[in-house]
C-alpha positions in Angstrom: 275.1 -22.8 224.9 275.0 -23.3 221.1 271.7 -24.0 219.5 269.8 -23.3 216.2 268.3 -20.2 217.9 271.6 -18.4 218.2 272.4 -17.7 214.4 275.4 -15.9 213.2 274.1 -12.3 212.0 276.3 -11.0 209.2 274.1 -9.3 206.8 274.3 -5.8 208.5 277.9 -5.6 208.2 279.3 -3.2 205.4 282.2 -5.3 204.7 280.0 -7.9 203.2 279.8 -6.3 199.9 283.0 -7.1 198.2 282.9 -8.5 194.7 285.8 -10.8 195.3 285.6 -12.9 198.7 287.8 -15.7 200.1 286.7 -18.0 202.7 289.1 -19.5 205.3 287.5 -22.5 207.2 289.6 -23.4 210.4 289.1 -25.3 213.6 290.5 -22.5 215.5 291.7 -18.9 215.1 293.2 -16.2 217.5 290.7 -14.6 219.8 292.3 -11.1 219.6 295.2 -9.5 218.0 297.3 -9.9 221.1 296.9 -13.6 220.9 300.3 -14.5 219.3 300.6 -18.2 220.4 297.5 -19.6 218.5 298.5 -21.0 215.3 301.3 -18.5 214.4 302.0 -19.7 211.0 298.2 -19.5 210.1 298.1 -16.1 211.7 301.2 -15.0 209.2 299.3 -16.7 206.3 296.2 -14.6 206.6 297.7 -11.3 207.5 300.2 -11.9 204.2 297.3 -12.8 202.2 295.7 -9.5 203.1 298.8 -7.8 202.4 299.3 -9.3 199.0 295.4 -9.0 198.0 294.1 -5.8 199.7 291.3 -5.8 197.0 289.9 -9.0 198.2 287.6 -9.4 201.1 288.9 -12.3 203.5 286.4 -14.1 205.9 287.6 -16.7 208.4 284.9 -19.0 209.7 286.4 -20.7 213.0 284.5 -23.7 214.0 285.8 -24.6 217.6 287.9 -21.8 219.1 287.3 -19.1 220.2 284.5 -20.3 222.7 282.1 -17.6 221.7 280.1 -16.7 218.7 280.7 -13.1 218.4 281.8 -11.8 215.1 284.7 -9.9 215.5 287.6 -8.0 213.5 291.2 -9.3 213.5 293.8 -6.9 212.0 290.8 -5.6 209.7 289.8 -9.3 208.8 286.4 -10.3 209.7 286.2 -13.7 211.7 283.2 -15.5 212.5 283.5 -18.0 215.4 281.0 -20.7 216.1 282.4 -21.6 219.5 282.0 -25.3 219.0 284.2 -26.2 222.0 285.0 -29.6 220.6 281.9 -30.9 222.0 279.7 -34.2 221.0 278.0 -35.3 218.0 274.7 -33.2 218.3 276.4 -30.1 219.0 278.7 -31.1 216.0 275.4 -31.8 214.0 274.1 -28.2 214.9 277.3 -26.7 214.3 277.3 -27.9 210.7 273.9 -26.4 209.9 274.7 -23.0 211.4 277.9 -23.1 209.4 276.2 -24.1 206.1 273.6 -21.4 206.9 276.5 -18.8 207.3 278.0 -19.6 204.2 274.6 -19.3 202.3 274.2 -15.9 203.4 277.6 -14.7 202.7 276.8 -16.3 199.2 274.0 -14.4 198.8 275.6 -11.1 198.7 279.0 -11.9 197.7 281.1 -13.6 194.9 283.0 -16.3 196.7 286.1 -16.9 194.6 287.3 -19.6 196.7 287.0 -21.8 199.9 290.3 -22.9 201.7 290.1 -25.5 204.5 292.7 -26.0 207.1 293.1 -29.7 207.8 291.3 -32.4 206.3 288.5 -32.6 209.1 285.2 -31.0 209.7 286.3 -27.9 207.8 287.1 -29.9 204.5 283.7 -31.6 204.9 281.8 -28.4 205.2 283.8 -26.6 202.5 283.6 -29.5 200.0 279.9 -29.9 200.5 279.3 -26.3 199.8 281.7 -25.7 197.2 280.2 -28.6 195.3 276.8 -27.3 195.5 277.7 -23.8 194.0 280.7 -24.9 191.7 283.0 -22.8 193.8 286.7 -23.9 194.0 287.7 -25.5 197.2 291.2 -26.6 198.4 292.1 -28.4 201.6 295.6 -27.9 203.2 296.5 -31.3 205.0 298.8 -30.2 208.0 299.8 -33.1 210.0 297.7 -35.7 212.1 294.8 -35.4 209.5 297.0 -37.5 207.3 296.8 -40.2 209.8 294.9 -43.4 209.2 292.6 -42.7 212.3 291.2 -39.6 210.5 287.8 -40.8 209.3 286.8 -37.6 207.2 288.4 -38.9 204.1 286.5 -42.0 204.0 283.1 -40.2 204.7 283.5 -37.8 202.0 286.3 -39.1 199.6 288.6 -36.2 198.2 289.9 -35.8 194.7 293.7 -35.7 194.3 293.4 -31.9 192.9 291.6 -30.8 195.7 294.3 -31.4 198.1 297.5 -29.6 199.3 300.1 -31.4 201.5 302.1 -29.4 203.8 305.3 -31.6 203.0 306.6 -34.5 201.0 306.1 -36.6 204.2 302.3 -35.6 204.3 301.9 -36.3 200.8 303.1 -39.8 201.1 301.5 -40.4 204.5 297.9 -39.3 203.2 298.3 -41.5 200.3 299.5 -44.6 202.5 296.5 -44.1 204.8 293.6 -42.9 202.5 294.6 -44.1 199.1 294.4 -40.6 197.6 297.5 -38.8 196.8 297.6 -35.1 197.3 298.5 -33.6 194.0 300.2 -30.4 195.4 302.7 -29.7 198.1 303.1 -26.3 199.5 305.5 -26.2 202.5 304.9 -23.6 205.2 306.9 -20.3 205.4 308.0 -18.0 208.1 307.8 -13.9 208.3 311.4 -12.9 208.5 310.0 -9.6 209.4 309.5 -11.2 212.9 313.2 -11.4 213.4 315.0 -8.6 214.7 318.0 -7.5 216.6 320.4 -10.4 215.5 323.5 -10.7 217.7 326.4 -13.0 217.6 325.8 -14.0 221.3 324.5 -17.6 221.5 324.0 -17.9 225.1 321.3 -20.9 224.7 322.9 -24.2 224.1 319.9 -26.2 223.4 316.0 -25.1 222.9 312.9 -26.9 222.6 309.6 -25.5 222.0 306.2 -26.9 221.8 303.0 -28.1 223.9 304.0 -30.5 226.5 302.2 -33.5 225.4 303.3 -37.3 224.9 303.5 -36.7 221.1 306.4 -34.4 221.6 308.5 -36.7 223.5 309.9 -34.3 225.8 311.1 -37.1 228.1 313.5 -37.9 225.3 314.5 -34.5 225.3 315.6 -34.6 229.0 317.4 -37.9 228.5 319.3 -36.4 225.8 320.1 -33.2 228.0 321.3 -35.5 230.8 323.5 -37.2 228.5 325.0 -34.1 227.1 325.5 -32.7 230.5 327.9 -35.4 231.3 330.4 -33.9 228.4 329.3 -30.4 229.2 328.5 -29.9 232.7 327.5 -26.2 232.4 325.2 -26.7 229.5 322.1 -24.1 229.4 318.9 -25.6 228.1 315.4 -24.0 227.7 312.1 -25.7 227.2 309.2 -23.5 226.2 305.5 -24.6 226.2 302.7 -25.4 228.5 300.8 -28.8 228.7 299.4 -31.9 230.8 303.0 -33.3 230.9 304.6 -30.3 232.7 304.6 -31.7 236.1 305.8 -35.2 235.0 308.8 -33.2 233.2 309.5 -31.2 236.1 309.7 -34.5 238.4 312.1 -35.9 235.7 314.3 -32.7 235.8 314.8 -33.3 239.6 315.5 -36.7 239.3 318.1 -36.2 236.6 319.7 -33.5 238.5 319.0 -31.0 235.7 317.7 -28.2 237.9 320.6 -25.8 237.3 320.7 -26.6 233.6 317.1 -26.5 232.2 314.6 -23.7 232.4 310.8 -24.5 231.8 309.6 -21.0 230.8 305.9 -21.9 230.4 304.1 -20.6 227.3 305.4 -17.3 225.9 304.4 -14.9 223.3 305.6 -15.8 219.8 307.8 -12.7 219.4 309.6 -13.7 222.7 309.9 -17.4 221.2 311.5 -15.8 218.0 314.0 -13.8 220.3 315.1 -17.0 222.0 315.6 -18.8 218.8 318.2 -16.0 217.8 320.3 -16.9 221.1 320.2 -20.6 220.4 323.0 -23.1 219.1 320.9 -26.3 218.8 317.2 -26.6 218.5 316.0 -30.2 219.2 312.6 -31.4 218.0 311.9 -34.5 219.5 308.2 -35.1 218.2 307.3 -38.5 217.0 305.2 -37.4 214.3 305.1 -33.8 212.6 303.7 -32.7 209.3 306.3 -29.8 209.0 307.4 -28.0 212.2 307.4 -24.3 211.4 309.3 -23.9 214.6 312.3 -25.8 212.9 312.3 -23.1 210.2 312.2 -20.3 212.5 315.0 -21.9 214.4 317.2 -22.2 211.3 316.5 -18.5 210.3 317.6 -17.5 213.8 320.8 -19.2 213.4 320.2 -22.5 215.2 321.2 -25.9 214.2 318.1 -28.2 214.0 318.0 -32.0 214.9 314.8 -33.7 214.5 313.3 -37.3 214.1 310.9 -36.6 211.3 311.9 -35.3 207.9 309.5 -33.1 206.2 310.9 -32.9 202.7 312.9 -35.5 200.7 315.5 -33.0 199.9 318.0 -32.0 202.6 317.9 -28.9 204.2 321.0 -27.0 205.4 321.8 -27.0 209.1 318.9 -29.5 209.6 320.0 -33.0 210.9 317.6 -36.0 210.8 318.3 -38.5 213.6 317.1 -42.2 213.5 316.8 -42.5 217.3 317.9 -40.9 220.7 321.7 -41.6 220.6 321.9 -40.3 217.1 320.0 -36.9 218.3 322.4 -36.8 221.3 325.5 -37.1 219.6 324.5 -34.9 216.8 323.9 -32.1 219.4 327.1 -33.0 221.3 329.2 -32.6 218.0 327.5 -29.5 217.0 327.9 -27.7 220.6 331.6 -28.8 220.7 332.6 -27.7 217.0 333.9 -24.1 217.3 333.9 -23.7 213.6 330.3 -22.9 213.5 329.1 -19.5 212.6 325.5 -20.1 213.3 324.4 -17.9 210.4 320.6 -18.0 209.7 319.3 -20.3 206.9 316.3 -19.1 204.8 314.4 -21.9 203.4 310.8 -20.9 202.9 309.0 -17.3 203.3 305.5 -16.8 204.2 304.9 -14.8 201.3 306.0 -17.5 198.8 303.6 -20.1 200.7 300.7 -17.8 200.2 301.6 -17.1 196.5 301.7 -20.8 195.9 298.4 -21.5 197.6 296.6 -18.7 195.7 297.9 -19.8 192.3 296.2 -23.0 193.0 293.0 -21.0 193.0 294.1 -19.0 190.1 294.2 -16.0 192.0 297.3 -13.9 191.3 
């Protein structure tokens, strides 16, 4: 149980002596080094940040997950979890006090050179409050659904344009439309190309989809498209990677549509295994109804797949990435790609995680 009697004890750690300390505020973070499925892009961001700035102390404050409050080391980076578990308002109030107290303790013995919040939510609220008190630079990376009108945090503590980084052109426009503040900066996500190994010309997966099996991802449309393509390519091989509350319903759809011999639901897989599947894929379908910037699309592109999605993250077109207006456009786009024997399926490099880290840190005047 979380209460004010369970403080985060941090002063006894020798790592709390650095002159340059960079704080990352996030709702969740991997609970161990083997947890590759929790926010893989953010994992790569933090690891790359450490590689590029080995003289800087990085501390991650994770508000909700993991579900405990034991300080731990993750690839040599200290993580302070608060185990909030997304509980009610009373727990959130206590959580805020504990986070502010922890930031105060860090501030007492360290030179904090930046506070970086992921999502404009309680993390940005806490970061902005603390940074304002001590004149520390604070930036927030708007990553997706926090740009929606339903997000109340921008109204409770109004941000300035120069405090906001949008993940994509779409998110920049969306945040301005819904909250009347246009983020001054756009920094798209990147991928770690070192994760891609054993490239081969074998493309034995026709269509791949990955993500949480939730309504937002619209995997019922994914299956309807698969059913339509099967009429033209009876032997089509499809894989869908992920877990979620929609799994049983999707399994019923697969049986109803007669796709049992064409589609494999793998469940959740370690991130390196997903990367391997992408390297075997011809077409990656991203049927999500809303997306800030699907990093899985960038990974699929580098793996050599052609990507088709409903959401267009950047105003500039990206090679081998088609934007479909509706289900029929997505189906015919996928079918045309699969039937075109001239495709070489070479990987497309768009954004690297190293460039992403450098862009963010340059906004903190850290080079």
